[in-house]
C-alpha positions as CSV (number, residue, x, y, z in Angstrom):
1,M,103.4,94.7,99.3
2,A,99.6,94.9,99.9
3,H,97.7,97.8,98.5
4,P,96.4,100.2,101.2
5,V,92.8,99.7,100.0
6,D,93.1,95.9,100.3
7,V,94.5,96.3,103.8
8,H,91.7,98.7,104.8
9,V,89.0,96.5,103.4
10,G,90.6,93.5,105.2
11,K,90.6,95.4,108.5
12,R,87.0,96.3,108.1
13,I,86.1,92.6,107.4
14,R,87.9,91.6,110.6
15,H,86.3,94.5,112.6
16,R,82.8,93.5,111.6
17,R,83.5,89.8,112.1
18,W,84.8,90.4,115.6
19,L,81.9,92.8,116.4
20,V,79.3,90.2,115.6
21,G,81.3,87.5,117.4
22,M,81.9,85.3,114.3
23,T,85.0,83.2,113.8
24,Q,87.0,83.1,110.6
25,Q,85.8,79.5,110.1
26,Q,82.1,80.5,110.5
27,L,82.5,83.4,108.0
28,A,84.3,81.1,105.6
29,E,81.5,78.5,105.8
30,K,78.8,81.2,105.2
31,V,80.7,82.5,102.1
32,G,81.7,79.0,100.9
33,I,85.5,79.3,101.1
34,K,88.3,78.1,103.4
35,F,89.1,80.0,106.6
36,Q,92.7,80.5,105.3
37,Q,91.3,82.7,102.5
38,I,89.5,84.8,105.1
39,Q,92.8,85.2,106.9
40,K,94.5,86.4,103.7
41,Y,91.6,88.9,103.1
42,E,91.8,90.3,106.6
43,T,95.6,90.9,106.4
44,G,95.3,92.4,102.9
45,A,97.6,89.7,101.5
46,N,94.8,88.7,99.0
47,R,92.5,91.2,97.2
48,V,88.8,90.5,97.7
49,S,86.9,90.4,94.4
50,A,83.7,92.3,94.0
51,S,81.5,89.2,94.1
52,R,83.3,87.8,97.1
53,L,83.0,91.2,98.9
54,W,79.3,91.1,98.1
55,D,79.0,87.6,99.7
56,I,81.0,88.7,102.8
57,A,78.8,91.8,103.2
58,D,75.7,89.6,103.1
59,A,77.2,87.1,105.6
60,L,78.1,90.0,108.0
61,E,74.8,91.8,107.4
62,V,76.3,95.1,106.2
63,P,76.2,97.0,103.0
64,V,79.3,96.7,100.7
65,A,80.1,100.4,101.3
66,F,80.8,99.5,105.0
67,F,84.2,98.1,104.0
68,F,85.3,101.4,102.5
69,E,84.1,103.7,105.3
70,G,86.8,105.7,106.9
71,M,89.3,105.1,104.1
72,E,89.5,108.7,103.0
73,D,90.0,110.0,106.5
74,A,92.8,107.5,107.1
75,Q,94.5,108.6,103.9
76,E,94.1,112.3,104.7
77,K,95.6,111.9,108.2
78,Q,98.5,110.0,106.8
79,A,99.2,112.6,104.1
80,S,98.9,115.5,106.5
81,G,101.8,114.5,108.6
82,L,99.9,115.7,111.7
83,P,100.6,114.1,115.1
84,T,98.4,111.1,115.8
85,E,95.8,111.3,118.6
86,A,96.0,109.6,121.9
87,I,93.3,107.2,120.7
88,P,94.6,104.9,117.9
89,A,93.0,105.5,114.5
90,D,92.5,101.7,114.3
91,L,90.8,101.3,117.7
92,L,88.3,98.8,116.3
93,G,91.2,96.8,115.0
94,D,92.1,95.9,118.6
95,K,90.4,92.7,119.7
96,E,90.7,93.7,123.3
97,A,88.8,96.9,122.6
98,L,86.1,95.1,120.8
99,D,85.7,92.6,123.6
100,L,85.5,95.5,126.0
101,I,82.7,97.1,123.9
102,R,80.8,93.8,123.8
103,S,81.2,93.3,127.5
104,Y,80.1,96.9,128.2
105,Y,76.9,96.5,126.3
106,S,76.1,93.3,128.0
107,I,75.9,95.1,131.4
108,P,72.4,96.2,132.5
109,E,71.7,99.8,131.4
110,N,71.6,101.4,134.9
111,Q,74.9,99.8,135.9
112,R,76.4,100.7,132.5
113,R,75.6,104.4,133.0
114,R,77.4,104.3,136.4
115,L,80.4,102.6,134.9
116,F,80.4,105.2,132.1
117,E,80.4,108.0,134.7
118,L,83.2,106.3,136.7
119,A,85.3,106.0,133.5
120,R,84.7,109.6,132.6
121,V,85.8,110.8,136.1
122,L,88.9,108.6,136.0
123,S,89.9,109.9,132.5
124,D,89.5,113.5,133.7
125,V,92.0,112.8,136.5
126,A,94.6,111.2,134.2
């Protein structure tokens, strides 16, 4: 079974890769490995070495610490046994959500503000 830290780091690699619009193949080429290895890292099936994490952080243009952000919060929520929120804790793990965010920010600013207000009104009704 994968260690929770390896799973968290893998999810963060996937989140950042999706956010910048990079494929597993493209990331693998930048790091100098096969895309299958990226798949294994992203699922937590394989542990990422420190030097490889450094290379991945460089390719994705983030500090190494980025991959560990939010880990303590996730562990605390899990240990507390409190009910989960309506918004999933792993929101950025959802490809559809990331695509929506990318699309949202590609809309001209004035239209984006109007769309935001519409969404806010609709969510208040629900």
